[in-house]
Backbone as ProteinMPNN parsed JSONL, in Angstrom:
{"seq_chain_A": "XXXXXXXXXXXXXXXXXXXXXXXXXXXXXXXXXXXXXXXXXXXXXXXXXXXXXXXXXXXXXXXXXXXXXXXXXXXXXXXXXXXXXXXXXXXXXXXXXXXXXXXXXXXXXXXXXXXXXXXXXXXXXXXXXXXXXXXXXXXXXXXXXXXXXXXXXXXXXXXXXXXXXXXXXXXXXXXXXXXXXXXXXXXXXXXXXXXXXXXXXXXXXXXXXXXXXXX", "coords_chain_A": {"N_chain_A": [[0.807, -0.555, -0.545], [0.29, 1.853, -0.218], [0.984, 5.165, 0.701], [-0.439, 8.584, 1.062], [-0.805, 10.856, 3.87], [-2.338, 13.761, 4.757], [-0.936, 15.643, 3.378], [1.636, 18.616, 2.479], [2.504, 20.859, 0.858], [4.961, 23.188, -0.086], [6.524, 26.282, -2.017], [9.743, 27.911, -1.676], [9.853, 31.293, -3.833], [11.533, 34.599, -4.457], [11.087, 35.189, -1.637], [9.135, 34.566, -1.647], [6.378, 32.957, -0.119], [4.91, 30.162, -1.978], [2.163, 27.363, -2.369], [1.684, 25.095, -2.748], [0.212, 22.067, -2.831], [-2.009, 20.782, -0.437], [-2.783, 19.0, 2.416], [-3.272, 16.594, 1.173], [-4.735, 13.697, 1.386], [-4.941, 9.897, 0.529], [-4.883, 6.87, 0.126], [-3.676, 4.044, -2.223], [-4.145, 0.724, -3.188], [-2.799, -2.29, -3.692], [-2.26, -3.609, -7.17], [-4.239, -1.359, -7.446], [-5.5, 1.33, -9.614], [-4.82, 4.673, -9.845], [-5.919, 7.371, -11.359], [-5.068, 10.637, -11.061], [-6.033, 13.756, -11.261], [-6.639, 17.308, -12.821], [-6.521, 20.914, -13.073], [-4.11, 22.724, -15.453], [-1.442, 23.177, -12.665], [-2.106, 22.635, -10.891], [-1.045, 20.572, -8.818], [-0.374, 18.4, -9.647], [1.524, 16.852, -10.771], [3.654, 17.884, -9.147], [3.387, 16.249, -6.467], [3.248, 13.481, -8.102], [6.33, 13.868, -7.923], [6.674, 14.013, -5.329], [5.829, 11.593, -4.309], [6.982, 10.032, -6.118], [9.754, 9.964, -4.553], [11.595, 12.079, -5.522], [11.051, 14.856, -4.605], [10.389, 16.012, -1.145], [8.454, 16.048, 1.478], [6.65, 19.294, 2.308], [5.49, 19.135, 5.222], [3.328, 16.72, 5.989], [3.056, 13.331, 5.457], [4.356, 10.408, 4.074], [3.432, 7.413, 3.259], [5.016, 3.758, 2.173], [4.68, 0.232, 1.847], [4.874, -1.518, -0.103], [6.934, -1.629, -3.291], [8.102, 1.517, -5.445], [7.622, 3.332, -8.54], [10.222, 5.379, -10.126], [9.39, 8.549, -11.017], [7.753, 7.804, -14.314], [9.635, 8.691, -17.063], [11.026, 11.333, -16.486], [13.467, 13.252, -16.669], [15.521, 15.001, -15.043], [16.159, 13.085, -13.64], [18.742, 11.831, -14.246], [22.122, 11.367, -14.494], [23.616, 13.633, -16.829], [26.294, 14.646, -17.989], [27.508, 11.445, -18.288], [27.46, 8.537, -20.371], [24.379, 7.703, -22.043], [24.869, 4.6, -21.161], [26.752, 4.723, -19.397], [24.65, 6.353, -17.093], [23.234, 3.536, -17.578], [24.527, 1.275, -16.156], [24.508, 2.901, -13.957], [21.762, 2.256, -12.483], [20.755, -0.13, -12.727], [23.421, -1.042, -10.892], [22.302, 0.461, -8.533], [18.944, -0.886, -8.33], [19.697, -3.692, -8.29], [20.087, -5.211, -10.433], [21.297, -7.141, -13.064], [23.313, -5.617, -15.419], [23.949, -5.693, -18.278], [21.251, -7.395, -19.146], [18.788, -4.918, -18.136], [19.592, -3.325, -19.925], [19.623, -4.464, -22.048], [17.072, -4.33, -22.57], [16.244, -1.323, -23.333], [17.458, -0.192, -25.289], [16.432, -2.048, -26.861], [12.992, -0.733, -26.547], [14.059, 1.936, -26.383], [14.929, 2.613, -28.018], [17.003, 4.186, -29.145], [19.88, 2.747, -30.493], [23.396, 3.929, -31.389], [23.407, 6.012, -29.387], [23.248, 5.482, -27.252], [25.801, 5.599, -26.852], [26.979, 8.056, -26.158], [26.838, 10.852, -24.909], [24.279, 11.559, -21.761], [23.405, 14.705, -21.771], [24.101, 15.263, -24.316], [20.761, 14.197, -25.784], [18.481, 14.549, -27.534], [14.304, 16.469, -26.707], [13.903, 14.781, -26.85], [14.654, 11.563, -27.361], [15.451, 11.502, -24.309], [13.317, 11.435, -23.268], [12.467, 8.975, -24.664], [14.797, 7.246, -23.936], [14.392, 7.943, -21.305], [12.095, 5.874, -20.22], [11.458, 4.172, -20.773], [13.625, 3.341, -19.524], [13.079, 3.27, -16.626], [10.797, 0.869, -17.311], [12.525, -0.692, -17.286], [12.67, -1.646, -15.129], [11.014, -3.944, -13.02], [8.601, -2.659, -10.508], [5.978, -2.703, -7.955], [4.003, -0.641, -8.509], [3.604, 1.399, -11.119], [4.097, 5.076, -10.802], [3.264, 7.675, -13.07], [3.631, 10.119, -14.59], [2.155, 11.813, -17.441], [3.349, 10.613, -19.449], [3.21, 9.007, -21.057], [2.181, 10.534, -23.505], [4.187, 11.316, -25.053], [6.464, 11.504, -27.386], [6.513, 9.285, -30.783], [3.668, 8.557, -32.504], [3.928, 5.406, -33.072], [5.482, 4.552, -30.454], [4.277, 5.761, -28.978], [2.228, 3.843, -28.922], [3.457, 0.86, -28.265], [3.908, 2.234, -25.2], [1.762, 2.551, -24.03], [1.275, -0.92, -24.491], [3.192, -1.657, -23.564], [2.684, -1.046, -20.617], [0.395, -0.883, -19.643], [-0.99, -3.05, -20.26], [0.712, -5.727, -20.516], [1.581, -4.917, -18.029], [-0.346, -4.822, -16.692], [-1.492, -6.198, -13.59], [0.03, -4.545, -12.213], [0.208, -1.875, -9.858], [-0.352, 1.926, -10.289], [-0.896, 5.138, -10.215], [-1.594, 7.58, -11.762], [-1.148, 10.647, -13.59], [-2.597, 12.449, -15.985], [-4.314, 14.506, -18.786], [-5.465, 12.22, -20.425], [-8.426, 11.313, -21.183], [-9.544, 9.499, -22.072], [-7.951, 7.021, -21.044], [-7.846, 7.681, -18.91], [-10.799, 7.299, -17.824], [-10.461, 4.319, -19.192], [-8.545, 2.231, -17.159], [-8.537, 2.823, -14.865], [-9.566, 3.028, -10.879], [-10.586, 4.467, -10.041], [-10.121, 8.228, -8.522], [-8.552, 11.357, -7.781], [-9.454, 14.446, -7.984], [-7.613, 17.252, -7.972], [-7.256, 20.486, -6.517], [-6.718, 24.146, -6.493], [-4.544, 23.164, -5.287], [-6.007, 20.917, -3.057], [-7.435, 18.577, -2.125], [-10.144, 15.993, -4.108], [-10.859, 12.684, -3.009], [-12.485, 10.487, -5.603], [-14.954, 7.806, -5.764], [-16.153, 7.342, -8.466], [-15.19, 6.972, -11.383], [-16.153, 8.554, -13.562], [-17.588, 10.236, -13.025], [-15.969, 11.898, -11.29], [-13.779, 13.142, -13.55], [-16.732, 15.065, -15.319], [-16.491, 16.326, -13.046], [-13.404, 17.24, -12.589], [-13.7, 19.337, -15.331], [-15.718, 20.633, -15.037], [-14.115, 22.278, -12.919]], "CA_chain_A": [[0.544, -0.054, 0.658], [1.395, 3.277, -0.301], [-0.621, 6.21, 1.662], [-0.658, 10.246, 1.794], [-2.158, 11.568, 4.923], [-2.575, 14.796, 4.512], [0.455, 16.102, 2.809], [1.714, 19.81, 2.012], [4.052, 21.22, -0.005], [5.313, 24.799, 0.167], [7.497, 26.553, -2.409], [9.471, 29.722, -1.463], [10.169, 31.766, -4.438], [11.767, 35.876, -3.835], [10.972, 35.97, -1.66], [7.575, 34.4, -1.185], [5.5, 31.49, -0.18], [3.693, 29.605, -2.481], [1.756, 26.358, -1.343], [1.272, 23.827, -4.277], [-0.085, 21.523, -1.769], [-2.47, 21.167, 1.003], [-3.543, 18.568, 2.87], [-3.774, 16.438, 0.591], [-4.022, 12.598, 1.633], [-5.08, 8.585, 0.057], [-4.647, 5.727, -0.352], [-3.964, 3.111, -3.001], [-3.834, -1.016, -2.442], [-1.699, -3.528, -4.383], [-3.323, -3.408, -8.005], [-5.109, -0.805, -7.924], [-5.201, 1.819, -9.977], [-5.99, 5.366, -8.814], [-5.958, 8.369, -11.712], [-4.523, 12.875, -10.536], [-6.998, 14.976, -12.111], [-7.341, 18.503, -12.244], [-6.099, 21.744, -14.22], [-3.266, 22.395, -15.528], [-1.519, 24.323, -12.182], [-3.445, 21.945, -9.5], [-0.306, 20.225, -8.172], [-0.364, 17.102, -10.226], [3.451, 16.961, -11.181], [4.072, 17.358, -7.672], [2.284, 14.519, -5.978], [3.831, 12.604, -8.184], [7.369, 13.462, -7.336], [6.694, 13.268, -3.399], [5.352, 10.035, -4.155], [8.018, 8.925, -5.854], [10.61, 10.602, -3.205], [12.209, 13.324, -6.085], [11.162, 15.949, -3.121], [9.968, 15.722, -0.121], [6.718, 17.123, 1.368], [6.977, 20.364, 3.593], [4.805, 18.33, 6.417], [2.576, 15.256, 5.507], [3.244, 12.116, 5.583], [4.118, 9.272, 2.341], [4.097, 5.91, 3.973], [5.166, 3.352, 2.136], [4.085, -0.549, 2.084], [5.721, -2.007, -2.262], [7.953, -0.585, -4.377], [7.34, 2.045, -6.607], [9.489, 3.705, -10.201], [10.652, 7.125, -9.802], [7.777, 9.327, -12.264], [8.38, 7.494, -15.322], [9.63, 10.072, -18.295], [11.871, 11.895, -15.619], [15.134, 13.095, -17.392], [15.673, 15.107, -14.094], [16.917, 11.888, -12.131], [20.048, 11.704, -15.201], [23.379, 12.336, -14.987], [24.11, 14.224, -18.604], [27.415, 14.21, -18.58], [27.771, 10.009, -18.904], [26.808, 8.314, -21.618], [22.881, 6.268, -22.049], [24.531, 2.944, -20.953], [26.965, 4.658, -17.575], [23.352, 5.512, -16.357], [21.861, 1.872, -16.914], [25.031, 1.037, -15.312], [24.145, 3.036, -12.705], [20.5, 2.251, -12.034], [21.052, -1.291, -12.179], [23.267, -1.658, -9.44], [20.836, 0.745, -7.43], [18.629, -1.85, -8.313], [20.777, -4.751, -7.591], [20.189, -5.78, -11.951], [21.978, -7.347, -13.714], [23.195, -4.793, -16.339], [23.369, -6.559, -19.666], [19.823, -6.98, -19.749], [18.518, -3.811, -18.04], [20.668, -2.71, -21.175], [19.317, -5.071, -24.062], [15.493, -3.836, -22.262], [16.242, -0.216, -23.123], [18.255, -0.911, -26.094], [14.988, -2.511, -27.317], [12.111, 0.074, -26.085], [13.966, 2.972, -26.862], [16.197, 2.303, -30.416], [18.585, 5.472, -29.474], [21.085, 2.481, -31.136], [25.126, 4.373, -30.818], [23.777, 7.393, -29.177], [23.517, 5.439, -26.029], [27.41, 5.732, -26.796], [27.578, 9.388, -25.744], [26.236, 11.412, -22.903], [22.486, 11.899, -21.921], [23.178, 16.059, -22.134], [23.151, 15.717, -26.345], [20.392, 13.992, -26.697], [17.232, 15.781, -27.468], [13.903, 15.989, -25.52], [11.772, 13.236, -27.517], [14.942, 10.953, -26.952], [15.328, 11.887, -23.063], [11.449, 11.117, -23.094], [12.652, 7.508, -24.62], [15.34, 7.081, -23.15], [13.423, 7.602, -19.604], [10.727, 5.427, -19.859], [12.24, 2.485, -21.245], [14.972, 2.687, -18.032], [11.597, 3.524, -15.847], [10.029, 0.357, -17.434], [13.092, -1.891, -17.74], [12.937, -2.304, -13.81], [9.996, -3.897, -12.189], [7.787, -2.101, -9.664], [4.8, -2.528, -7.493], [3.032, 0.591, -8.384], [4.011, 3.038, -11.061], [3.72, 6.924, -11.334], [3.487, 8.263, -14.498], [3.375, 11.873, -15.099], [1.429, 12.216, -19.236], [4.952, 10.548, -20.461], [2.509, 7.882, -22.487], [1.229, 10.877, -24.028], [5.455, 11.618, -26.136], [7.22, 9.716, -28.842], [5.459, 9.351, -31.774], [2.412, 7.017, -32.334], [4.823, 4.094, -32.872], [6.197, 4.793, -29.543], [2.724, 5.495, -27.58], [1.308, 2.318, -28.764], [4.72, 0.934, -27.719], [4.773, 2.558, -24.092], [0.365, 2.195, -23.748], [1.315, -1.723, -23.995], [4.168, -2.147, -22.129], [1.999, 0.185, -19.087], [-1.28, -1.324, -19.381], [-1.652, -4.706, -21.433], [2.12, -6.328, -19.85], [1.637, -4.022, -15.642], [-1.918, -5.2, -16.217], [-2.167, -6.497, -12.161], [0.263, -3.765, -10.958], [-0.612, -0.648, -9.058], [-0.104, 2.632, -11.015], [-1.027, 6.265, -9.771], [-1.638, 7.899, -13.044], [-1.496, 11.745, -13.387], [-2.487, 12.374, -17.658], [-5.374, 14.298, -19.343], [-6.067, 11.937, -22.061], [-9.885, 11.294, -20.71], [-9.979, 7.775, -22.302], [-6.893, 6.609, -20.743], [-8.117, 7.503, -17.331], [-12.18, 6.123, -18.191], [-10.344, 2.617, -19.764], [-8.307, 1.734, -16.353], [-8.443, 3.725, -13.222], [-10.687, 2.935, -10.13], [-10.947, 6.051, -8.867], [-9.178, 9.495, -9.401], [-8.08, 11.664, -6.804], [-9.303, 15.594, -8.13], [-6.482, 18.156, -7.555], [-8.097, 22.152, -7.113], [-6.182, 24.697, -5.838], [-3.685, 22.072, -4.538], [-6.66, 20.706, -2.405], [-7.42, 16.813, -2.771], [-10.976, 15.21, -3.264], [-10.899, 11.928, -3.641], [-14.177, 10.142, -6.306], [-14.713, 6.677, -6.767], [-16.603, 7.681, -9.735], [-14.119, 8.173, -12.393], [-17.269, 9.395, -14.762], [-18.063, 11.895, -11.956], [-14.424, 12.31, -10.891], [-14.23, 13.392, -14.851], [-16.418, 15.589, -14.789], [-16.053, 17.76, -11.647], [-12.403, 18.601, -13.415], [-13.532, 19.67, -16.707], [-16.811, 21.951, -14.296], [-13.349, 23.728, -12.274]], "C_chain_A": [[0.405, 1.005, 0.071], [-0.189, 4.429, 0.029], [0.163, 7.823, 1.789], [-1.757, 10.445, 3.043], [-1.232, 12.929, 5.428], [-0.745, 16.048, 4.382], [0.128, 17.376, 1.836], [2.649, 20.079, 1.601], [3.991, 22.816, -0.321], [6.767, 24.949, -1.108], [8.143, 27.927, -2.281], [10.748, 30.849, -2.612], [10.222, 34.054, -4.618], [10.856, 35.99, -3.245], [9.366, 35.398, -0.979], [6.604, 32.982, -0.796], [4.462, 30.997, -0.965], [3.479, 28.221, -2.224], [1.076, 25.826, -3.143], [0.077, 22.78, -3.933], [-0.757, 21.761, -0.771], [-2.899, 20.306, 1.998], [-3.738, 17.532, 2.383], [-3.353, 14.467, 0.695], [-5.855, 10.913, 0.677], [-4.049, 7.513, 0.328], [-4.273, 4.511, -1.226], [-3.382, 1.201, -2.275], [-2.83, -1.248, -4.098], [-2.417, -3.56, -5.889], [-4.36, -2.83, -8.491], [-3.762, 0.446, -9.296], [-5.778, 3.365, -10.299], [-5.381, 6.5, -10.459], [-6.026, 10.224, -10.686], [-5.259, 13.269, -11.348], [-7.116, 16.517, -11.586], [-6.539, 18.982, -13.399], [-4.205, 21.647, -14.338], [-2.184, 24.187, -14.029], [-1.9, 24.002, -10.899], [-2.48, 21.102, -9.119], [0.132, 18.462, -8.789], [0.906, 16.895, -10.037], [4.527, 16.808, -9.927], [3.342, 16.672, -6.369], [3.156, 13.451, -6.3], [4.907, 12.643, -8.0], [7.456, 13.397, -6.446], [6.729, 12.357, -3.75], [6.985, 9.272, -4.418], [10.025, 9.528, -5.473], [12.009, 11.484, -4.266], [11.986, 14.745, -5.022], [10.598, 14.956, -1.888], [8.963, 17.159, 0.498], [6.925, 17.778, 2.721], [5.725, 19.496, 4.742], [3.797, 17.521, 5.593], [3.102, 14.05, 5.095], [2.984, 10.746, 4.314], [4.001, 8.06, 2.986], [3.87, 5.053, 2.97], [5.305, 1.751, 1.511], [5.119, -1.654, 0.349], [6.282, -0.467, -2.702], [7.298, 0.209, -5.381], [8.777, 2.936, -7.163], [9.204, 4.584, -9.074], [9.216, 7.58, -11.386], [8.743, 8.907, -13.113], [8.021, 9.41, -16.12], [10.201, 11.292, -17.158], [12.886, 11.767, -16.06], [15.062, 13.571, -16.387], [16.358, 14.01, -13.14], [18.853, 11.494, -13.192], [20.747, 11.961, -14.902], [23.897, 12.718, -16.151], [24.416, 13.973, -18.901], [27.88, 12.562, -18.915], [26.746, 9.374, -19.767], [25.449, 7.503, -21.225], [23.351, 5.404, -20.945], [25.446, 3.123, -19.575], [25.041, 4.449, -16.6], [22.097, 4.357, -15.977], [22.664, 1.573, -15.673], [24.585, 1.143, -13.847], [22.572, 2.577, -12.185], [20.426, 0.604, -11.942], [21.673, -2.07, -11.598], [22.718, -0.657, -8.246], [20.184, -0.56, -6.993], [18.581, -3.325, -8.265], [20.236, -5.52, -8.899], [21.64, -6.768, -12.648], [22.08, -5.972, -15.284], [23.001, -4.726, -17.93], [22.002, -6.11, -19.739], [18.403, -5.871, -19.753], [18.751, -3.06, -20.275], [19.783, -2.884, -22.603], [17.637, -4.649, -23.983], [15.577, -2.531, -23.936], [16.958, -0.144, -24.44], [17.244, -1.538, -26.909], [13.413, -1.798, -28.046], [12.854, 1.239, -27.179], [14.738, 3.746, -28.511], [16.538, 3.319, -30.392], [20.01, 5.084, -30.158], [22.308, 3.291, -30.717], [24.696, 5.42, -29.767], [23.092, 7.21, -27.281], [24.772, 5.079, -24.979], [27.565, 7.132, -25.917], [26.458, 9.563, -24.853], [24.527, 12.427, -23.334], [22.061, 12.936, -21.958], [22.898, 16.724, -23.796], [21.721, 14.737, -26.172], [19.341, 15.013, -26.402], [16.209, 15.49, -26.724], [14.083, 14.162, -25.692], [12.9, 11.922, -27.062], [15.458, 10.894, -25.959], [14.318, 11.172, -22.789], [11.489, 10.079, -23.278], [12.992, 7.028, -23.812], [15.19, 6.531, -21.278], [12.625, 6.951, -19.452], [11.399, 4.231, -19.826], [13.255, 2.359, -19.983], [14.146, 2.565, -17.186], [11.332, 1.964, -16.256], [10.738, -1.093, -17.51], [13.231, -2.625, -16.039], [11.748, -2.233, -13.022], [9.546, -3.744, -10.562], [6.924, -1.942, -9.32], [4.151, -1.607, -8.216], [4.389, 1.262, -9.864], [3.361, 4.211, -11.652], [4.262, 7.089, -12.34], [2.404, 9.39, -14.622], [2.867, 12.302, -16.569], [2.518, 11.685, -19.625], [4.436, 9.137, -21.05], [2.272, 8.681, -23.731], [3.151, 11.217, -25.927], [6.307, 11.207, -26.753], [6.286, 10.046, -29.382], [4.484, 8.116, -31.584], [2.733, 5.66, -32.387], [5.039, 4.025, -31.375], [5.228, 4.889, -28.277], [2.048, 4.763, -27.216], [2.235, 1.292, -27.965], [4.639, 0.901, -25.5], [3.176, 1.319, -23.662], [0.621, 0.659, -23.562], [1.646, -2.395, -23.107], [3.216, -1.881, -20.768], [1.013, -0.668, -18.714], [-1.518, -3.346, -20.063], [0.024, -5.458, -19.696], [2.256, -6.103, -18.407], [0.362, -4.958, -15.65], [-2.09, -4.912, -13.848], [-0.61, -5.871, -11.179], [-0.177, -2.233, -10.664], [-0.335, 0.274, -9.733], [-0.994, 4.274, -10.667], [-0.588, 6.603, -11.298], [-2.43, 9.921, -13.627], [-1.668, 11.79, -14.911], [-4.227, 13.347, -17.531], [-6.718, 13.948, -19.967], [-7.233, 11.025, -21.298], [-10.258, 9.968, -21.276], [-9.42, 6.643, -21.799], [-7.388, 6.439, -19.578], [-9.518, 6.75, -17.22], [-11.347, 4.18, -18.387], [-9.954, 1.689, -18.408], [-7.884, 2.027, -15.262], [-9.622, 3.899, -13.2], [-11.501, 3.806, -9.44], [-9.881, 7.426, -9.196], [-9.791, 10.567, -7.224], [-7.964, 13.173, -8.228], [-7.83, 16.63, -7.109], [-7.525, 19.715, -7.675], [-6.884, 22.83, -6.008], [-5.525, 23.913, -4.426], [-4.033, 21.263, -2.75], [-7.131, 19.681, -3.088], [-8.558, 16.296, -2.965], [-11.326, 14.116, -3.839], [-12.294, 10.814, -4.006], [-13.39, 8.28, -6.374], [-15.495, 5.892, -7.758], [-15.947, 8.055, -10.245], [-14.944, 9.033, -13.338], [-17.467, 10.19, -14.061], [-17.151, 12.774, -11.973], [-14.311, 13.356, -12.715], [-14.655, 14.959, -14.676], [-16.373, 16.832, -14.075], [-14.841, 18.461, -12.431], [-12.413, 18.648, -14.303], [-14.999, 20.431, -16.149], [-15.482, 23.469, -13.576], [-12.721, 24.497, -13.555]], "O_chain_A": [[0.518, 0.364, -0.974], [-1.399, 4.497, -0.186], [1.137, 8.084, 2.496], [-2.973, 10.272, 3.135], [-0.181, 13.123, 6.04], [0.011, 16.759, 5.044], [-0.753, 17.524, 0.989], [3.723, 19.574, 1.928], [3.017, 23.44, -0.743], [7.706, 24.158, -1.198], [7.54, 28.954, -2.594], [11.931, 31.104, -2.382], [9.21, 34.721, -4.833], [9.845, 36.576, -3.632], [8.736, 35.847, -0.021], [6.35, 32.121, -1.637], [3.282, 31.285, -0.763], [4.485, 27.63, -1.831], [0.377, 26.167, -4.098], [-0.897, 22.676, -4.679], [-0.47, 22.723, -0.058], [-3.63, 20.953, 2.749], [-4.615, 16.986, 3.052], [-2.304, 13.937, 0.329], [-7.061, 11.024, 0.459], [-2.858, 7.437, 0.628], [-4.838, 3.581, -0.651], [-2.648, 0.771, -1.385], [-2.446, -0.587, -5.063], [-3.622, -3.516, -5.639], [-5.15, -3.175, -9.369], [-2.581, 0.515, -9.639], [-6.869, 3.51, -10.85], [-4.181, 6.307, -10.649], [-6.875, 10.678, -9.919], [-4.923, 12.973, -12.495], [-7.491, 16.92, -10.485], [-6.031, 18.322, -14.306], [-3.373, 20.967, -13.736], [-2.175, 25.406, -14.196], [-2.026, 24.791, -9.963], [-3.22, 20.162, -8.83], [0.859, 17.632, -8.245], [1.3, 16.752, -8.879], [5.544, 16.148, -9.714], [2.821, 17.22, -5.398], [3.714, 12.688, -5.512], [5.285, 11.495, -7.771], [8.389, 12.668, -6.111], [7.847, 11.857, -3.631], [7.742, 8.567, -3.751], [11.078, 9.405, -6.098], [13.172, 11.517, -3.863], [12.912, 15.53, -4.816], [10.45, 13.741, -1.758], [8.798, 18.354, 0.252], [7.218, 17.271, 3.804], [4.721, 19.918, 4.168], [3.574, 17.873, 4.435], [3.718, 14.105, 4.031], [1.939, 10.293, 3.846], [5.15, 7.763, 3.312], [2.732, 5.136, 2.508], [6.084, 1.752, 0.558], [6.073, -2.422, 0.472], [6.19, 0.755, -2.592], [6.307, -0.112, -6.036], [9.932, 3.158, -6.801], [8.59, 4.669, -8.011], [8.561, 6.994, -12.248], [9.943, 9.18, -13.095], [7.266, 10.379, -16.041], [9.481, 12.29, -17.162], [13.486, 10.693, -16.092], [14.293, 12.794, -15.823], [16.963, 14.211, -12.086], [19.852, 10.992, -12.676], [20.684, 13.178, -14.727], [24.801, 11.986, -16.554], [24.177, 13.218, -19.844], [28.657, 12.441, -19.862], [25.542, 9.617, -19.85], [25.418, 6.761, -20.244], [22.674, 5.277, -19.926], [25.328, 2.291, -18.675], [24.458, 3.542, -16.006], [21.139, 4.157, -15.229], [22.191, 1.53, -14.538], [24.373, 0.315, -12.962], [22.548, 2.75, -10.967], [19.956, 0.16, -10.895], [21.372, -3.252, -11.429], [22.738, -1.054, -7.081], [20.436, -1.222, -5.986], [17.561, -4.013, -8.21], [19.84, -6.643, -8.586], [22.842, -6.713, -12.388], [21.12, -5.584, -15.948], [22.246, -4.032, -18.611], [21.559, -5.035, -20.145], [17.478, -5.772, -20.56], [18.151, -2.614, -21.253], [19.439, -2.19, -23.559], [16.95, -4.611, -25.004], [15.179, -2.731, -25.083], [16.464, 0.982, -24.381], [17.559, -1.327, -28.08], [12.863, -1.978, -29.132], [12.497, 1.46, -28.336], [14.896, 4.637, -29.345], [16.564, 3.866, -31.494], [20.933, 5.852, -30.431], [22.342, 3.41, -29.492], [25.661, 5.832, -29.124], [22.708, 8.041, -26.459], [24.98, 4.724, -23.819], [28.357, 7.129, -24.975], [25.595, 8.866, -24.32], [24.001, 13.172, -24.161], [20.846, 13.07, -22.103], [22.264, 17.641, -24.319], [21.828, 14.316, -27.324], [19.242, 15.893, -25.546], [16.378, 14.544, -25.955], [14.255, 13.093, -25.108], [12.322, 11.071, -26.385], [16.377, 10.089, -26.11], [14.442, 10.219, -22.019], [10.801, 9.439, -22.483], [12.333, 6.439, -22.955], [15.523, 5.619, -20.521], [12.042, 7.178, -18.392], [11.777, 3.515, -18.899], [13.594, 1.254, -19.56], [14.304, 1.467, -16.653], [11.751, 1.359, -15.269], [10.197, -2.186, -17.679], [13.709, -3.725, -15.763], [11.313, -1.226, -12.462], [9.958, -4.434, -9.629], [6.343, -1.043, -9.928], [3.328, -2.3, -8.814], [5.588, 1.487, -9.695], [2.516, 4.362, -12.534], [5.421, 6.808, -12.649], [1.185, 9.541, -14.701], [3.326, 13.404, -16.867], [2.975, 12.443, -20.48], [5.221, 8.278, -21.452], [2.149, 8.128, -24.824], [3.082, 11.262, -27.155], [6.95, 10.253, -26.315], [5.373, 10.776, -28.994], [4.506, 7.131, -30.846], [2.023, 4.794, -31.877], [4.518, 2.964, -31.03], [5.278, 4.404, -27.146], [1.43, 4.59, -26.166], [1.725, 0.856, -26.933], [5.068, 0.04, -24.732], [3.163, 0.148, -23.284], [0.278, 0.381, -22.413], [1.165, -3.187, -22.296], [3.188, -2.778, -19.925], [0.841, -1.112, -17.579], [-2.209, -4.364, -20.065], [0.043, -5.499, -18.466], [2.873, -6.854, -17.652], [0.104, -5.731, -14.727], [-2.527, -4.004, -13.141], [-0.182, -6.296, -10.106], [-0.93, -1.61, -11.412], [0.428, -0.31, -10.503], [-2.089, 4.198, -11.224], [0.373, 6.137, -11.911], [-3.576, 10.284, -13.89], [-0.796, 11.085, -15.419], [-5.085, 13.13, -16.676], [-7.854, 14.397, -20.117], [-6.839, 9.966, -20.81], [-11.288, 9.407, -20.902], [-9.923, 5.523, -21.891], [-7.468, 5.32, -19.07], [-9.536, 5.679, -16.614], [-11.705, 3.159, -17.801], [-10.586, 0.649, -18.222], [-6.906, 1.518, -14.714], [-10.469, 4.323, -13.987], [-12.488, 3.881, -8.709], [-9.01, 7.438, -10.066], [-10.59, 10.5, -6.29], [-7.086, 13.241, -9.088], [-7.387, 16.554, -5.963], [-8.291, 19.993, -8.598], [-6.336, 22.271, -5.058], [-5.778, 23.964, -3.222], [-3.285, 21.054, -1.795], [-7.286, 19.661, -4.309], [-8.745, 15.692, -1.91], [-11.947, 14.119, -4.902], [-13.015, 10.361, -3.117], [-12.323, 7.756, -6.694], [-15.617, 4.686, -7.975], [-15.636, 9.239, -10.122], [-14.505, 10.071, -13.834], [-17.569, 11.274, -14.637], [-17.177, 13.933, -12.386], [-15.002, 14.373, -12.745], [-13.935, 15.87, -14.265], [-16.252, 17.999, -14.446], [-14.867, 19.616, -12.856], [-11.42, 18.18, -14.859], [-15.536, 20.948, -17.129], [-15.58, 24.696, -13.588], [-12.116, 25.558, -13.403]]}, "name": "protein", "num_of_chains": 1, "seq": "XXXXXXXXXXXXXXXXXXXXXXXXXXXXXXXXXXXXXXXXXXXXXXXXXXXXXXXXXXXXXXXXXXXXXXXXXXXXXXXXXXXXXXXXXXXXXXXXXXXXXXXXXXXXXXXXXXXXXXXXXXXXXXXXXXXXXXXXXXXXXXXXXXXXXXXXXXXXXXXXXXXXXXXXXXXXXXXXXXXXXXXXXXXXXXXXXXXXXXXXXXXXXXXXXXXXXXX"}
């Protein structure tokens, strides 16, 4: 289970405090799929980063009894001066996986060829997105954190991403922040709607989508 308890996140910019999330609480069980909905700036990406451990909450807590991915598509987690292969080697070591096994998966899925021997900072945005997504899926997690990454890349890459996530990992938990209504309705059983940093939990995803559209 993953449980967020009264999670609040504040940022200080130019001497001012901005509250991105305010007392958000929810839980997700093993195998469950939860949608995170809200307008741009509602705090969806902030919440995904907190759940992935990329940032820490200002107050409240996040409890986990199952493994979760870093946010799929997160590009800031890689060392730009290292090659793609070096980043793969680092991730494989952290998660105690065989380097060649992880590399083979990334090589096949991202289709970056010789660029895996080049520094990541030389990649285009599209190449970085494919690399990040492939490396995220190369490691098995109980729960995958997804922040709009399935919209990245060309149609072929999107189809492969969709199959990898929703077909091959149908039994995995997912926390999905997305504007793609069809995917949210097809795969998510509950939804958390964020508005001005506060969250409302819905067991009816169709109702959650309507509420979000009316915000």
